[in-house]
C-alpha positions in Angstrom: 5.6 15.8 8.7 9.4 15.8 8.3 11.1 12.6 9.5 13.7 13.1 12.3 17.3 12.3 11.6 19.1 9.7 13.8 22.4 10.0 15.6 24.7 7.0 15.9 23.6 6.5 19.5 19.9 6.7 18.5 20.5 4.2 15.7 22.1 1.7 18.1 19.3 2.1 20.6 16.8 1.7 17.7 18.3 -1.5 16.5 18.4 -2.9 20.0 14.7 -2.0 20.4 13.8 -3.7 17.1 15.8 -6.8 18.2 13.8 -7.0 21.4 10.5 -7.6 19.6 9.7 -11.1 18.3 9.1 -10.9 14.6 7.8 -13.4 12.0 11.1 -13.5 10.0 14.8 -12.9 10.8 16.3 -9.5 10.4 19.2 -9.5 7.9 19.0 -6.1 6.2 16.7 -3.7 8.0 16.0 -1.6 4.9 14.9 -4.6 2.8 13.3 -6.5 5.7 11.0 -3.6 6.6 10.3 -2.5 3.0 6.9 -4.1 2.8 5.6 -2.7 6.1 4.8 -6.1 7.6 7.5 -6.0 10.3 6.6 -2.5 11.2 3.0 -3.6 11.7 4.2 -6.5 13.8 6.2 -4.2 16.1 3.1 -2.0 16.7 0.9 -5.0 17.2 3.4 -6.3 19.8 2.7 -3.3 22.0 -0.9 -2.5 20.9 -2.5 -5.8 19.7 -5.9 -4.2 19.3 -4.6 -1.4 17.1 -3.2 -3.6 14.3 -4.9 -6.4 12.4 -2.0 -8.3 11.0 -4.1 -10.2 8.4 -4.3 -6.9 6.5 -0.5 -7.0 5.7 0.9 -9.5 3.3 4.6 -10.1 2.7 5.5 -8.5 -0.7 8.3 -8.2 -3.2 6.4 -5.9 -5.7 6.1 -2.2 -5.1 2.3 -2.1 -5.5 1.7 -4.5 -2.6 4.4 -2.8 -0.5 2.7 0.6 -1.0 -0.7 -0.9 -0.2 0.7 -2.2 3.1 2.2 1.2 4.0 -1.0 3.0 2.9 -3.0 0.7 5.2 -0.7 1.3 8.1 -0.8 5.0 7.4 -4.6 5.3 7.5 -5.6 2.5 9.9 -2.8 2.8 12.5 -0.6 5.9 12.1 -3.6 8.2 11.8 -5.0 6.8 15.1 -1.6 7.5 16.7 -1.8 11.2 15.6 0.3 11.3 12.5 0.5 10.3 8.8 3.4 9.7 6.4 3.5 11.5 3.1 3.4 9.2 0.0 7.0 10.2 -0.8 8.1 9.1 2.7 6.3 5.7 2.2 8.0 5.3 -1.2 11.5 5.8 0.3 10.8 3.0 2.8 9.2 0.7 0.2 12.2 1.3 -2.1 14.6 0.4 0.8 16.4 3.7 0.6 19.3 3.9 3.1 18.3 5.5 6.4 14.6 5.8 5.5 13.2 3.0 7.7 15.3 4.1 10.7 13.8 7.6 10.5 10.3 6.1 10.2 10.9 3.7 13.1 12.2 6.6 15.3 9.1 8.5 14.6 6.8 5.5 15.2 8.5 4.7 18.5 8.1 8.3 19.8 4.4 8.3 18.7 3.8 4.9 20.3 5.1 6.3 23.6 2.8 9.3 23.4 -0.1 7.1 22.4 0.5 4.9 25.4 0.8 8.0 27.7 -2.4 9.4 26.4 -4.3 6.2 27.0 -4.8 5.6 23.3 -6.3 9.0 22.5 -3.5 10.4 20.3 -5.6 10.0 17.2 -8.1 12.6 18.4 -5.4 15.2 18.0 -5.1 14.6 14.3 -7.2 17.6 13.1 -7.1 20.0 10.2 -5.4 19.0 7.0 -3.9 15.8 8.4 -7.2 14.4 9.5 -8.9 15.5 6.2 -6.3 13.8 4.1 -6.5 10.6 6.2 -10.3 10.5 6.1 -10.5 10.8 2.3 -7.8 8.2 1.5 -8.8 5.1 3.5 -7.4 2.1 1.6 -9.7 -0.8 0.6 -8.8 -4.5 0.6 -7.5 -5.8 -2.7 -10.2 -8.5 -2.4 -12.8 -5.7 -2.8 -11.9 -5.3 -6.4 -10.9 -8.9 -7.1 -13.3 -9.2 -10.0 -12.5 -5.8 -11.5 -12.1 -5.5 -15.2 -10.1 -2.9 -17.2 -13.5 -1.7 -18.5 -14.6 -1.0 -14.9 -11.4 1.1 -14.3 -12.1 3.1 -17.4 -15.7 3.6 -16.4 -14.6 5.2 -13.1 -12.1 7.4 -15.0 -14.9 8.5 -17.4 -17.1 9.2 -14.4 -14.3 11.4 -12.9 -14.0 13.3 -16.2 -17.7 13.8 -16.3 -17.8 15.2 -12.8 -15.0 17.6 -13.6 -16.7 18.7 -16.8 -20.1 19.2 -15.1 -18.7 21.3 -12.3 -16.0 23.1 -14.3 -13.6 22.2 -11.6 -9.9 22.7 -12.4 -7.8 19.7 -11.2 -5.4 22.0 -9.2 -8.3 23.0 -6.9 -8.7 19.4 -5.9 -5.1 19.2 -4.8 -5.8 21.5 -1.9 -4.9 24.8 -3.5 -8.2 26.4 -2.6 -9.9 29.1 -4.6 -7.2 31.8 -4.1 -5.4 30.9 -7.4 -8.5 30.0 -9.4 -9.1 31.9 -12.7 -12.0 34.3 -12.8 -15.3 32.9 -13.8 -14.9 29.5 -12.0 -17.8 28.7 -9.6 -17.1 28.0 -5.9 -16.3 24.3 -5.5 -19.3 22.5 -4.0 -18.2 20.4 -1.1 -20.4 17.4 -2.0 -18.9 17.5 -5.6 -15.4 17.7 -4.2 -16.0 14.8 -1.8 -17.5 12.7 -4.6 -14.6 13.4 -7.0 -12.0 12.7 -4.3 -13.6 9.4 -3.5 -13.8 8.4 -7.2 -10.1 9.3 -7.8 -9.1 7.2 -4.8 -11.3 4.3 -6.1 -9.7 4.6 -9.5 -6.2 4.5 -8.0 -7.1 1.4 -6.0 -8.6 -0.3 -9.1 -5.5 0.3 -11.2 -3.2 -1.0 -8.5 -5.3 -4.1 -8.0 -5.5 -4.7 -11.7 -1.7 -4.5 -11.9 -1.4 -7.1 -9.1 -4.0 -9.4 -10.9 -2.2 -9.0 -14.2 1.1 -10.1 -12.7 -0.6 -13.1 -11.1 -2.3 -14.0 -14.4 1.1 -13.8 -16.2 2.7 -16.2 -13.7 -0.2 -18.6 -14.0 0.0 -18.6 -17.8 3.7 -19.3 -17.6 3.0 -22.2 -15.2 0.4 -23.6 -17.6 2.9 -23.4 -20.5 5.5 -25.3 -18.5 3.0 -28.0 -17.6 1.9 -28.3 -21.2 5.5 -28.8 -22.2 6.0 -31.5 -19.7 2.8 -33.3 -20.8 4.0 -33.2 -24.4 7.4 -34.6 -23.4 5.7 -37.4 -21.5 3.4 -38.2 -24.4 6.3 -38.4 -26.8 8.1 -40.8 -24.5 4.9 -42.9 -24.1 4.5 -43.1 -27.9 8.1 -44.1 -28.3 7.7 -46.9 -25.8 4.5 -48.1 -27.5 6.2 -48.0 -30.9 9.1 -50.0 -29.5 6.8 -52.6 -28.0 4.9 -53.0 -31.3 8.1 -53.6 -33.2 9.4 -56.2 -30.8 6.1 -58.1 -30.9 
């Protein structure tokens, strides 16, 4: 779905609308403030409290968590409102590209109005490709993979490779290209096999993103431990110096 452009009048009305909603943090630069998706979730929650669970969205500075927040919004909220954002569109907002969040908010505002008019049934209209994409890419909480090891990630990757090999499925068929461009001799893609492979690929992507977050946290903890060790060593050196001075004076 292409995002609508905004005129100057629409931008002014959009900013006034955003300012009318009480948010958890002050708005200084709309592109950066909305980059992690949290404030967008809060706006929708303000009008439809039952539609958005705010605990699913954590403030973020790294791109992985930002994309996780937008992916969660996309599948748990936007889909129910009758639309989804392409990954490229999510990335433009997460990267705070100029004008990106305004176009998204304009679309969200329009969809919210239709959702309200339809009595909360807009999501039922999301059929065909849009619904299929949404149903196969439901995000999972990072806590689900909190204990995941790199070995587990590779195990999933190996499993995907094994499924592809067993079914002789070319990767491009799984991207939605259908059988029209398939080389002669390839069997028809079994739906159960395709669903299994899609699920495993989604799981692999989530595992890799979660591992990246965990590795960043581990690095910060290791740095903190090193700083504390240095402080302890400095204090021990001072203590030994004081004790030595006391022994000499006695």
